DRENTINU-958593 format. One record per residue: residue in one letter; x, y, z of N, C-alpha, C in turn. Coordinates in steps of 0.1 Angstrom, whole numbers, plus 5000, padded with zeros to 4 digits. Layout:
BEGIN
aXYZXYZXYZ/...
***
This chain:
BEGIN
m919622490503919222460489917722490488/t916922470499915522490498915122640498/g916122720502915922870502915922930488/y916222860478916322920464914922920458/k914623030451913423030443913522940431/i914722930425914922840414916122750417/k915922620418916922530421917722490408/y918922450411919822410400919322290392/n918922190400918422060394916922050396/g916321990386914821980386914321830386/v915121740392914721600392913321580399/d913121670409911821660416910621690407/r910821780397909821820388909621700378/l910621630374910521520366909721410373/f909921390386909121300393907621340393/d907421470396906021520396905321490383/a906021510372905421490359905021340356/y905721250362905421110359905321030372/s904921090383904921030396904220900397/w902920890393902220770394902820660386/r903320690374903920590365905220540371/l906020630377907320590383907020500395/t906120550403905720470416905220330412/r904320330402903820200398904920100393/r905820160386906920080381907820030392/a908120110402908920070413908219950421/k906919970423906119870430906119740422/a906019750409906019630401907319550403/a908419620404909719550407909719490421/w909319570431909319520445908419400447/s907219400441906219300443906619170435/s907519180425907919060418908718960426/g909319010437910118930445911518920440/q911818980428913218980422913619120421/v914419160431914819310431916119330425/l916919230421918119240414918219140402/q918819180391919119100380917819020374/g916819100373915519040368915119090354/q913919080351913419110337913519260334/f913319350343913419490340914819540336/l915819490343917219530340917519470326/k917119340324917419280311916819360300/q915519400302914819480291915519620289/l915919680300916619810299917919790291/e918719690294919919670287919719640272/t918719560269918319540255917919660248/d917119740254916619870248917719970246/i918619980256919720080255920620040244/a921019910243921919860233921319890219/e920019860218919419890205919320030201/k919020120211918820260208920220330204/y921320280210922620340207923420250198/n922820160191923420080180924620000186/r924419940197925519860203925019710204/k925919620204925519480205925219440220/y925919510229925719470243925619600252/a924919580263924819680273924719620287/v925419670297925419610310925119710320/g924119700328923719790338924619770351/v925119880356926019870368925619970378/g926219970390925820050401926020200399/s927120240391927420380389928220390376/a928320510371929220530359930620520363/t931020550376932320540380932820390380/d931920300385932120160384932220120370/g931320170361931320130347932620170340/l933220280343934420320337935620230342/y935620200354936620100359936519970353/f935219920352935019790345935419790331/a935119900324935519920310937019910308/m937719980316939219980315939719840317/r939219770327939619630329939319540317/a938119570311937619480300938419500288/v939019620286939919640274941319600276/g941619540288942919490291943919580299/l943419690304944319770312944519720326/n945619750332945919700346946819800353/k947419750364948219840373949419900366/g949919830356951119880349950819970337/s949520000335949120070323949220220325/t949320290314949220440314947920480306/v947120560312945820600306945820750304/m945620790292945420940289944020980291/c943821100298942521160299942621310300/p941521380298941621520299941721570313/v942421680315942721730329941421800335/l940421820327939221880332938021780330/s937521740342936421650342935921640356/y934821570359934421530372935521440378/i935721440391936821370397936621220395/a935421170392935221020390936120970379/t936321050369937121000357938520960362/a939221050369940521020374940520910385/n939420910393939320820404939220670399/a938520660388938420520382939720470377/i940620560372941920520367942820490379/k942720570390943520550402943120410408/r941820380408941320260414942020140406/l942220160393942820050385944320040389/g944820150395946320150398947120190387/a946520240376947220280364947820420366/k948720460358949320590357948420680349/i948120800353947320900346948120990338/q947821000325948621100317947621210313/f947621320320946721430317947021510305/v946021550298946221650287945321760288/d945621880283944822000284943621980275/t942622060277941422060269941522160258/d940522170249940422280240939622390247/q939222490239938522610245937122570250/m936522450245935222410249935322310261/g936522280265936622190276936722040272/l936822020259937021880254938421850252/i938821720252940121670252940921740240/g942121790243942821870233943921800226/d945021860225946221810217946721680224/l946821580216947321450221948821430218/q949321510209950621470203951821500212/y951721590222952921630229953221540241/k952421430243952721340253953221200248/q953821120256954120990252952920910249/v953020810241951820730237951420640249/p950120650253949620580264949120440260/d948620360269948020230267946520240263/a945920350266944520380262944220520264/v943120570257942620700259941220700264/v941020770275939620790280939320940277/y938220960269937921090266936521120272/v936221250275935021290282934221390273/n933021360271932121460263931621560273/l932521650278932221740289931021830286/f930221850296929021940295928021900284/g928221780279927221730269927621750254/n928821810252929321830238930221710234/c930121680222930921560217932321610213/a933321540217934721570213934921520199/d936021560193936421520179936721380179/y935721300176935821150176936821100165/v936721170153937521130142939021140146/k939321250152940721280156941221170166/l940321140176940621050186940820910180/r939920870172939920740166941220720157/q941520820150942720810141944020790150/y944020870161945220860170945220720176/c944120660181944120530187944420420177/t943820430165944120330155945620330151/k946120450150947620460146948420390156/h948120400169948920340180948420210185/s947320160179946720030183946420020198/i945720130202945320130216943820160217/p943120110228941620130229941220270232/l940020310227939420440229938220420238/i938120480249937020460259936320600260/e935020590257934120710257933420720271/d933820830278933120860290931920950286/a930720890284929520960280928620990291/a929121000303928221030315927421150313/q927921250306927221380304926621400290/s926821300282926421330268925421230262/q924621160271923521080265922521180258/g922221150246921321240238922121320228/a923421330229924221400220924521310207/v924821380196925121300184926321360177/y927221270172928421320165928321260151/k928121350141928021310127927121180125/k925921190130924921090129925120970138/i926220970146926420860155926120910169/p925220840176924820890190925920860200/s926120950209927020930220926620810227/g927620720231927320590236927620490225/g927620530213928020440202929420470196/l930120560203931420600199932420540208/g933620510203934620450211934520300211/d935520230216935520080216934520040227/i934420120238933520090249933120220255/s931820230259931320360263930520340277/i930420460284929820450297928720560298/f927520530302926520620306926320630321/s925820740325925520760339924020790341/f923420730351922020750355921920820368/d922920890372922920980384921721070383/p921121110395920021200394920221340387/m921521370385921821500379921921490364/k921821370358922121340344920821350336/n920921350323919821370314918821260315/m919221140318918321020320918520980334/p917921040344918221020358917420900364/s918120830372917520730381917220800394/f916220760401916020810414916820730425/g918120740423919020670431920420650425/g920520650413921820630406921920510397/g923120490392923320380383924120420371/g924520320363925220340350925120230341/m925720240329925620140318926920140311/v927420020308928520000299928119940286/l928520010275928119960261929319920253/t929119810246930319760238929719670227/d930619650217930219560206931019430207/n931919420217932819310219932319210229/e932119090225931418990233932318960246/q933618950244934518920255934419030266/q934419160261934319270270933019260278/y931919230270930619220276930619120287/k931119000285931118890295931918930307/q933019000304933919040316933219140325/v932519240319931819340327930719270334/l930019180328928919100335929519030347/s930718970346931318900357931719000368/m932319110364932819200374931719270382/r930619300376929519370383928919280394/k929119150393928719060404929919040413/n930118920417931118890427932418840420/g932518850407933718810400934918890406/m934719020408935719110414935119210422/y933819240420933219360426931719330427/n930919410434929519400434928919530431/s928319550419927819680414926619650406/m925419660413924219630407923319750404/l922619750393921519840390920219770394/s919519820404918419750409917219740400/e916319650402915119630393914219750394/d914019810405913119920406913620040398/h914920060399915520170392915520140377/a915720020373915719980359914320000353/n913319960360911919970355911520120354/q912020200363911720350362912520410350/l913720360348914520410337913920370324/l913220260323912620220311911520330307/l910920380317909920490314910620620309/i911720650316912520770312913120760299/l913520640295914020610282913020630271/d911720590274910620600265910320750263/k910520830273910220980273911421060269/f912620990267913821060266913921160254/k913321120243913321210231912521340234/k911421330241910621440245911421530255/l912021470264912721540275913921620269/q914621560259915721630252915221750244/k914121740238913521850230913221970240/m912721930252912422030262913722100267/r914822020269916122080272916522180262/k916422140249916922230238916122360238/k914822350241914022470241914422560252/v914722500264915222580275916522660271/y917422590264918622660260918322760250/q917422740240917122840230916522960236/r915822950247915223070253916323150260/y917223080267918423150272919123220261/r919423160250920123220239919423340234/e918123330233917323440228917423560237/h917423540250917423650259918923700263/l919823610260921223650263922123620250/p921823690240922523670227924023680227/n924523760236925923780236926723700247/a926023620254926623540264927523430258/h928623400265929523300260929223170267/f928423090260928122960265928922850259/l929322750267930122640262929122530256/i928522570245927522480239927922470224/d928022350219928322330205927122360196/e926922480192925722520185925722460171/k926822430165926922370152926722220152/g926822160164926622020165925321980171/k925221860177924021820184924421770198/p924521870207924921840221923721780229/s924021740241922921680249922321790258/y922921910259922422020267922421970282/h923421900286923521850300923721960309/k924722050306925022160315925022290306/l924622400312924622530305925722610312/v926922600307928122660313928422800306/m928422900314928623040309930023080313/i930723140304932123190307932023340310/t932523380321932623530325933723550334/k934423660332935623690341935123740355/h933823760356933323800369932423690375/r932923560373932123450377931623450392/d932623470401932223460415931223570419/a931423690414930523800417929123770411/l929123720399927823690393927123580401/q927823480405927223370413926623430426/k927323520433926723580445925523660441/h925523740430924423820426923223730423/l923423620416922323530413921723460426/a922623430435922223370448921323460456/e921723590456920923690463919523710457/a919423670444918123680437917323550438/g917923450446917223330448917423220437/i918523240429918823150418920123070422/e919922940422921022850425921822820413/t923122830414924022790403925122700408/k925922640399927022560403928322600396/i929522560401930722580394931322450391/h931422420378931922290373933122330363/y934322310368934822260380935822360386/k936022370399936822470405938222460402/e938722330400940122310398940322190388/i941422190381941722080372942021950380/l941921840374942121710381943621700386/d944521760377945921750381946321880388/s945621910399945722040406947122050414/k947821940414949121940422950321940412/y950021970400951221970390952222090394/v953422070390954522160395955222220383/g954522240372955122310361955722220350/l955622090352956022000341955222020329/y953922040331953022070320952122180324/s951622250315950622360318949322330310/y948222370316946922340311946122470309/p946522560300945922700300944422700297/y943922610288942522610285941722560297/a942122450302941422400314941422490326/d942522550328942722650339941722770337/s941622810325940822930322939322900324/i938922780320937522740323937222730338/c938122670345938022650360937822790366/a938522890361938523020367937323110363/n936623070352935623160346934323100343/a934122980346932822910343931822900354/i930622930351929422910360928322840353/s927722740360926722660354925322710358/l924522740348923122790351922122670351/p921022690357920022580356919522550342/i919522420339918922380326918322240328/y917022230327916422100328915022110322/p914422000318913222000310912022080315/y911822080328910722140334911022280340/l912122340336912322480339911322570332/k910622650339909522730333910122850326/n909322890316909723010308909923130316/d909023160326909123280334910423270343/e910823150347912023130354913223160346/i913223110334914323140325914423290323/d913323350320913323500318913823570330/y913423520342913923590355915423570356/i915923450353917423430354918123530344/c917623530332918223620322918123770326/e917023810331916823950335917823980347/t918023880356918923900367920323910362/i920723830353922023840347922223980340/g921124020333921224150326921424270335/k920924250348921024360357922424360365/f923224260362924424240369925424350365/d925924430375926824540373928224490378/v929224490370930524440374931324550381/r930824670381931624780388931824760403/
***
């Protein structure tokens, strides 16, 4: 990874930009003598709930834990069936498996967002993922869940900063989950997550589960205090992300990006669709540009023909993720675009 001229993730540059502030905040937590469940986590939970128009927010050790806690909090258990898109990070399915519930996969649409719900049996809940930072059709999902009187769970791990019809991601669904993984838009220098809800009973249950009620999943005070700074700078950082994408679009006007340009995405990932994905990735690597493939296979990779997932399969076969982060420099973006422009598929 150190051999790349341009790395895929720029969390080191974020630290460089705010290094003394972040270090001071971590030291403030350490020197307080309260490294867990103290004033900084309480303040972060209060500020997150207010920013995303939620009554309650609970900091947890990871978004994977948060999703598991959320499913328990809405009443799901080992006998439940949970619908989710077949294309997502493996943590989405793992959280359902940890619950012991049956997973009911559905295909995505062409953007990688949860697709047609009607051809499956009615589940006990729907978990939907705002993949790559684009918001799924919340109205469609809400109507489906209301019709069948089942909870709607928003996996917003990739969509903090996105907005759906004036409602911020994190404020959609009966209960929502954020991720503070170092790869996310609001990264912690260690990890973490947040569960958001308007239901007091769900809030109390997640509080209990994050401790020793059933599990131990804590967001530490030093991470919480650093995240308070990132939250304060979040609007600025999101504007920087958008400008990075706009520069890509300016130099690659014909590229097929999975970005909802008519909406307000979070610009979490810059996913480009090309039939020559593997060759392009090799070409970029040879030029010193690190890229990723999200994701190489669908979650239900062992299916045997009972259902097909043409949209998700197509994305897995043709998608490559380019670097996109606030402190990516203009000349670096230009170099990436120029290198793509020189790519010869022959």
